[in-house]
OpenMM code with the backbone's topology and positions (N, CA, C; nanometers):
from openmm import Vec3, app, unit

residues = "MET ASP PHE GLN LEU TYR THR ASP VAL VAL LEU VAL GLY ASP ILE PRO GLU GLU ASN LEU ARG ALA ALA ASP VAL GLY THR THR VAL GLU ARG HIS ASP VAL PRO GLY ARG GLU THR GLY TYR SER VAL GLU PHE PHE ASP MET LEU GLY SER THR ILE ALA VAL VAL THR LEU PRO GLY SER MET LEU ARG ALA PRO THR HIS ALA ASP ARG PRO SER VAL ARG SER GLU ALA LEU SER VAL".split()
positions = [
    Vec3(3.6937, -0.9377, 14.6936),
    Vec3(3.8263, -0.9834, 14.6546),
    Vec3(3.9259, -0.8703, 14.6785),
    Vec3(4.0434, -0.9055, 14.7244),
    Vec3(4.1499, -0.8082, 14.7450),
    Vec3(4.2383, -0.8023, 14.6211),
    Vec3(4.2782, -0.6817, 14.5852),
    Vec3(4.3651, -0.6613, 14.4693),
    Vec3(4.4934, -0.5941, 14.5146),
    Vec3(4.6041, -0.6372, 14.4601),
    Vec3(4.7327, -0.5749, 14.4866),
    Vec3(4.7410, -0.4424, 14.4117),
    Vec3(4.8162, -0.3479, 14.4667),
    Vec3(4.8348, -0.2217, 14.3967),
    Vec3(4.9186, -0.2426, 14.2705),
    Vec3(4.8889, -0.1619, 14.1698),
    Vec3(4.9605, -0.1597, 14.0418),
    Vec3(4.9459, -0.2904, 13.9640),
    Vec3(4.8304, -0.3544, 13.9799),
    Vec3(4.7991, -0.4720, 13.8998),
    Vec3(4.6764, -0.4411, 13.8148),
    Vec3(4.6614, -0.5156, 13.7068),
    Vec3(4.5463, -0.4973, 13.6187),
    Vec3(4.4211, -0.5562, 13.6811),
    Vec3(4.3097, -0.4881, 13.6596),
    Vec3(4.1779, -0.5355, 13.7014),
    Vec3(4.0819, -0.5123, 13.5853),
    Vec3(3.9723, -0.5881, 13.5865),
    Vec3(3.8714, -0.5779, 13.4817),
    Vec3(3.7444, -0.5207, 13.5423),
    Vec3(3.6886, -0.4203, 13.4774),
    Vec3(3.5649, -0.3580, 13.5212),
    Vec3(3.4477, -0.4510, 13.4913),
    Vec3(3.3572, -0.4717, 13.5875),
    Vec3(3.2458, -0.5653, 13.5660),
    Vec3(3.1136, -0.4962, 13.5338),
    Vec3(3.1119, -0.3637, 13.5346),
    Vec3(2.9904, -0.2904, 13.5001),
    Vec3(3.0255, -0.1603, 13.4308),
    Vec3(2.9304, -0.1053, 13.3571),
    Vec3(2.9509, 0.0209, 13.2868),
    Vec3(2.9541, 0.1382, 13.3851),
    Vec3(3.0317, 0.2406, 13.3509),
    Vec3(3.0313, 0.3685, 13.4209),
    Vec3(3.0173, 0.4749, 13.3124),
    Vec3(2.8936, 0.5001, 13.2689),
    Vec3(2.8706, 0.5887, 13.1540),
    Vec3(2.9267, 0.7299, 13.1717),
    Vec3(2.9189, 0.7843, 13.2938),
    Vec3(2.9667, 0.9204, 13.3149),
    Vec3(3.1168, 0.9350, 13.2946),
    Vec3(3.1894, 0.8236, 13.2978),
    Vec3(3.3340, 0.8235, 13.2726),
    Vec3(3.3667, 0.7619, 13.1371),
    Vec3(3.2634, 0.7259, 13.0616),
    Vec3(3.2792, 0.6617, 12.9307),
    Vec3(3.3565, 0.5293, 12.9426),
    Vec3(3.3300, 0.4553, 13.0507),
    Vec3(3.3918, 0.3246, 13.0729),
    Vec3(3.2852, 0.2175, 13.0602),
    Vec3(3.3249, 0.1033, 13.0073),
    Vec3(3.2315, -0.0076, 12.9893),
    Vec3(3.2855, -0.1338, 13.0560),
    Vec3(3.1919, -0.2222, 13.0898),
    Vec3(3.2312, -0.3524, 13.1448),
    Vec3(3.3347, -0.4147, 13.0513),
    Vec3(3.4348, -0.4766, 13.1092),
    Vec3(3.5455, -0.5437, 13.0406),
    Vec3(3.6617, -0.4495, 13.0109),
    Vec3(3.6477, -0.3175, 13.0372),
    Vec3(3.7638, -0.2297, 13.0247),
    Vec3(3.8651, -0.2695, 13.1317),
    Vec3(3.9922, -0.2557, 13.0987),
    Vec3(4.1001, -0.2951, 13.1891),
    Vec3(4.1657, -0.1707, 13.2461),
    Vec3(4.1865, -0.1714, 13.3776),
    Vec3(4.2535, -0.0603, 13.4447),
    Vec3(4.3597, -0.1127, 13.5391),
    Vec3(4.4282, -0.0198, 13.6043),
    Vec3(4.5342, -0.0532, 13.6983),
    Vec3(4.5011, 0.0060, 13.8350),
    Vec3(4.5074, -0.0758, 13.9391),
    Vec3(4.4819, -0.0255, 14.0739),
    Vec3(4.5970, 0.0660, 14.1137),
    Vec3(4.5630, 0.1841, 14.1675),
    Vec3(4.6665, 0.2787, 14.2084),
    Vec3(4.6545, 0.3181, 14.3555),
    Vec3(4.5437, 0.2824, 14.4184),
    Vec3(4.5253, 0.3121, 14.5605),
    Vec3(4.4206, 0.2190, 14.6186),
    Vec3(4.4367, 0.1863, 14.7456),
    Vec3(4.3393, 0.1030, 14.8170),
    Vec3(4.2767, 0.1886, 14.9259),
    Vec3(4.1450, 0.1761, 14.9426),
    Vec3(4.0730, 0.2554, 15.0414),
    Vec3(4.0019, 0.1618, 15.1390),
    Vec3(4.0487, 0.1610, 15.2635),
    Vec3(3.9870, 0.0806, 15.3686),
    Vec3(3.9123, 0.1730, 15.4635),
    Vec3(3.7807, 0.1561, 15.4702),
    Vec3(3.6959, 0.2352, 15.5601),
    Vec3(3.6213, 0.1349, 15.6480),
    Vec3(3.6379, 0.1428, 15.7794),
    Vec3(3.5697, 0.0483, 15.8680),
    Vec3(3.4188, 0.0448, 15.8410),
    Vec3(3.3654, -0.0754, 15.8326),
    Vec3(3.2225, -0.0931, 15.8105),
    Vec3(3.1795, -0.0829, 15.6653),
    Vec3(3.2732, -0.0608, 15.5752),
    Vec3(3.2400, -0.0498, 15.4328),
    Vec3(3.3269, -0.1435, 15.3506),
    Vec3(3.2792, -0.1707, 15.2307),
    Vec3(3.3548, -0.2546, 15.1373),
    Vec3(3.4851, -0.1845, 15.0992),
    Vec3(3.5923, -0.2608, 15.0855),
    Vec3(3.7196, -0.2045, 15.0408),
    Vec3(3.7023, -0.1461, 14.9016),
    Vec3(3.7576, -0.0264, 14.8831),
    Vec3(3.7502, 0.0391, 14.7531),
    Vec3(3.8886, 0.0568, 14.6934),
    Vec3(3.8913, 0.0868, 14.5655),
    Vec3(4.0170, 0.1038, 14.4933),
    Vec3(4.0066, 0.2217, 14.3979),
    Vec3(4.1135, 0.3001, 14.3895),
    Vec3(4.1241, 0.3971, 14.2816),
    Vec3(4.1891, 0.3225, 14.1663),
    Vec3(4.1246, 0.3324, 14.0505),
    Vec3(4.1699, 0.2581, 13.9331),
    Vec3(4.1927, 0.3563, 13.8192),
    Vec3(4.3077, 0.3458, 13.7552),
    Vec3(4.3393, 0.4312, 13.6411),
    Vec3(4.3189, 0.3519, 13.5124),
    Vec3(4.2458, 0.4122, 13.4211),
    Vec3(4.2191, 0.3514, 13.2908),
    Vec3(4.2942, 0.4295, 13.1839),
    Vec3(4.3566, 0.3581, 13.0909),
    Vec3(4.4409, 0.4182, 12.9878),
    Vec3(4.3877, 0.3854, 12.8488),
    Vec3(4.4275, 0.4680, 12.7498),
    Vec3(4.4036, 0.4291, 12.6113),
    Vec3(4.5221, 0.3430, 12.5656),
    Vec3(4.5207, 0.2975, 12.4430),
    Vec3(4.6247, 0.2064, 12.3941),
    Vec3(4.7613, 0.2727, 12.3789),
    Vec3(4.7655, 0.4060, 12.3859),
    Vec3(4.8928, 0.4774, 12.3757),
    Vec3(4.9467, 0.5187, 12.5117),
    Vec3(4.8761, 0.4806, 12.6178),
    Vec3(4.9227, 0.5060, 12.7531),
    Vec3(4.8742, 0.6342, 12.8159),
    Vec3(4.7857, 0.7077, 12.7478),
    Vec3(4.7294, 0.8295, 12.8068),
    Vec3(4.6148, 0.7926, 12.9001),
    Vec3(4.6053, 0.8624, 13.0107),
    Vec3(4.4993, 0.8367, 13.1078),
    Vec3(4.3645, 0.8787, 13.0512),
    Vec3(4.2662, 0.7887, 13.0605),
    Vec3(4.1288, 0.8178, 13.0200),
    Vec3(4.0495, 0.8630, 13.1417),
    Vec3(4.0663, 0.7927, 13.2530),
    Vec3(3.9910, 0.8239, 13.3743),
    Vec3(4.0605, 0.7606, 13.4938),
    Vec3(4.0418, 0.8248, 13.6094),
    Vec3(4.0806, 0.7660, 13.7381),
    Vec3(3.9539, 0.7695, 13.8222),
    Vec3(3.9069, 0.6514, 13.8607),
    Vec3(3.7819, 0.6428, 13.9365),
    Vec3(3.8032, 0.5590, 14.0615),
    Vec3(3.7261, 0.5912, 14.1654),
    Vec3(3.7284, 0.5127, 14.2883),
    Vec3(3.6066, 0.4227, 14.2869),
    Vec3(3.6313, 0.2927, 14.3028),
    Vec3(3.5266, 0.1919, 14.2884),
    Vec3(3.5299, 0.0927, 14.4033),
    Vec3(3.4138, 0.0368, 14.4395),
    Vec3(3.4148, -0.0733, 14.5351),
    Vec3(3.4775, -0.1965, 14.4695),
    Vec3(3.5382, -0.2797, 14.5499),
    Vec3(3.6003, -0.4014, 14.4964),
    Vec3(3.5044, -0.4892, 14.4190),
    Vec3(3.3758, -0.4834, 14.4517),
    Vec3(3.2773, -0.5670, 14.3815),
    Vec3(3.2558, -0.5241, 14.2365),
    Vec3(3.3060, -0.4073, 14.1982),
    Vec3(3.2950, -0.3609, 14.0585),
    Vec3(3.4137, -0.4058, 13.9748),
    Vec3(3.5030, -0.4842, 14.0372),
    Vec3(3.6260, -0.5260, 13.9709),
    Vec3(3.6442, -0.6760, 13.9813),
    Vec3(3.7190, -0.7295, 13.8863),
    Vec3(3.7601, -0.8697, 13.8951),
    Vec3(3.9021, -0.8818, 13.8424),
    Vec3(3.9654, -0.9905, 13.8765),
    Vec3(4.0998, -1.0171, 13.8266),
    Vec3(4.0914, -1.0721, 13.6845),
    Vec3(4.1887, -1.0396, 13.5999),
    Vec3(4.1924, -1.0998, 13.4667),
    Vec3(4.2165, -1.2501, 13.4769),
    Vec3(4.1692, -1.3240, 13.3774),
    Vec3(4.1897, -1.4693, 13.3722),
    Vec3(4.2534, -1.5071, 13.2392),
    Vec3(4.2969, -1.6309, 13.2284),
    Vec3(4.3538, -1.6800, 13.1024),
    Vec3(4.2494, -1.6857, 12.9917),
    Vec3(4.1223, -1.6848, 13.0270),
    Vec3(4.0154, -1.6867, 12.9257),
    Vec3(3.9921, -1.5488, 12.8647),
    Vec3(4.0433, -1.4419, 12.9280),
    Vec3(4.0259, -1.3060, 12.8757),
    Vec3(4.1165, -1.2838, 12.7555),
    Vec3(4.0657, -1.2059, 12.6595),
    Vec3(4.1418, -1.1720, 12.5396),
    Vec3(4.1419, -1.0206, 12.5229),
    Vec3(4.2552, -0.9634, 12.4824),
    Vec3(4.2588, -0.8195, 12.4567),
    Vec3(4.1625, -0.7821, 12.3453),
    Vec3(4.1099, -0.6621, 12.3541),
    Vec3(4.0173, -0.6136, 12.2535),
    Vec3(4.0315, -0.4625, 12.2443),
    Vec3(3.9908, -0.4067, 12.1319),
    Vec3(3.9977, -0.2620, 12.1136),
    Vec3(3.8572, -0.2104, 12.0942),
    Vec3(3.8245, -0.1065, 12.1696),
    Vec3(3.6949, -0.0383, 12.1567),
    Vec3(3.7260, 0.1061, 12.1244),
    Vec3(3.6949, 0.1474, 12.0014),
    Vec3(3.7266, 0.2842, 11.9584),
    Vec3(3.6149, 0.3795, 11.9957),
    Vec3(3.6536, 0.4998, 12.0342),
    Vec3(3.5602, 0.6074, 12.0627),
    Vec3(3.5635, 0.7032, 11.9443),
    Vec3(3.4493, 0.7651, 11.9146),
    Vec3(3.4462, 0.8651, 11.8084),
    Vec3(3.5367, 0.9804, 11.8472),
    Vec3(3.6161, 1.0266, 11.7518),
    Vec3(3.7067, 1.1380, 11.7777),
    Vec3(3.6351, 1.2698, 11.7585),
    Vec3(3.6586, 1.3634, 11.8498),
    Vec3(3.6011, 1.4968, 11.8354),
    Vec3(3.6782, 1.5713, 11.7294),
    Vec3(3.6075, 1.6474, 11.6499),
    Vec3(3.6744, 1.7240, 11.5447),
    Vec3(3.6703, 1.8713, 11.5789),
] * unit.nanometer
topology = app.Topology()
chain = topology.addChain("A")
for resn in residues:
    res = topology.addResidue(resn, chain)
    for name in ("N", "CA", "C"):
        topology.addAtom(name, app.Element.getBySymbol(name[0]), res)
């Protein structure tokens, strides 16, 4: 699936090394077209206050478009002391 830049996308699988989980919502910030390979996207993930959590480059198959059936949710991370 092709995604427009600066639109929301939903992660379809966990990325533990970035502390991201399936269903996290990010914003596409770059498109990567490499001949012979799946189109990839750089996606920025934010916390609820707008701070960047991670920017990762992913194949399009790791993303999906949001639907009307999706509902916002909050997943809290333990705070470091």
